[in-house]
N, C-alpha and C positions, 0 to 999 in steps of 0.2 A: 640494730640488726636483729631480726627474729629468726630463730631456728624453727623450721617447719617439721623436720623429721630427722632421725638418725637411724641408719641401717648398717648393721655389720656386713662385711663382704668376706666370704670364704673362698679361697682359691681351691679349685678342684680339678682333677685330671679329666673327668668325664661328666659333662652336665647332666646327661640323661640318667646315669647311675646315681649321681648325687641327688638329683631331683626326686627320683623314686624313693630314696631313703627318707627324705624329709616329708614327702607327701604321705607315704605309707605309715611312717612312724608318728608324725605329729599332726597329720591331717591338714597341712598347709595347702593352699591353692596357688597355682601359677598366676601372677598378675602382670608379668612382663617377661618377654623372651626375645633377645636380640641375637641369639645363636652363640654368643661368647659370654654373655651374662644373662642370668634370669633372676627374677625376684619372686619370692613366695611370700604369702601373707595369710594370716588367720582372719576370722570374722571381725575381730576388733581392729584390724588395720596394722597390727604388728608385723614387721617384715624382716626378711633375711635375704641377702643376695648371694648367689653362687656364680663364680666366674672362672673361666679357663685362663685367658690372657686378655688384658685390656686392649681394646681395638686400636687406640691411638696414643696411649701413654707408655712410657718405658718401664713402668712398674705397676703392679696391682695394688690398689689401695686396700687398707685394712678396714676402713669404715667410710661411709658416705654421709655427709651432713648437708641437708638441703636448707638453704637460707633464703630470705626474701631479697637480699641484695648481695650477689656474689662479688661485685666490684668493690663494695665496702669491705667485705671479708678479706679479699685479696690485699687491699691497701693495709688492713690491720695486720695481716700475716707478714707482709714486707716490712712494715714499721716495727714489728716485734723481732725482726731479724731471723725469721724462720726460713729454712731452705725450701724454695719452691722447686719441686721435682717434676712438675708438669705445668707449663705456663697457662695463663688464663686463655681459654680456647672456647670458641663457639663450635660445638660438636654437631655433626649432621643429624643426630637423633633428637635434637631439640633441647639440649641443655647447654649452658655456659658454665664452665668449671675450671678449677685448677687443683693441683695437689700440693700439700705441704708435708714436710717431715717434721714430726714433733721431736722434742729433745731426746726421747727414748728410741727413736728410729721408726715409729709407727707412721704409716702414710695415710693421710686424711684427704679424701676427695670432697671438696667443697663445691656445691653446685646450686644453680637456680634454673628452673625451667623457663624457656623463652616463650 
């Protein structure tokens, strides 16, 4: 399995207010906006996501990890005995993903684009 990118996810009360803070302070540009989550990036492709409430999952993830094969990652997480807190799901916005909780309680969104 290959990791393609890792993006921290910050839960915010108001996307527009949070967006302005990151754009004005750090010069980041909006590269994706679904209305409940938006991703900002710099010219080098480094990213951060801001979200209010995950659209289809019961909990917001702390970090997103894009992999080349999410099914293999899911099998590895299950084999490792990790708690799956959002099942392997094909989401309407074009990703296949699941969430696991690490031993410290951090929620990790593991995804592949379809």
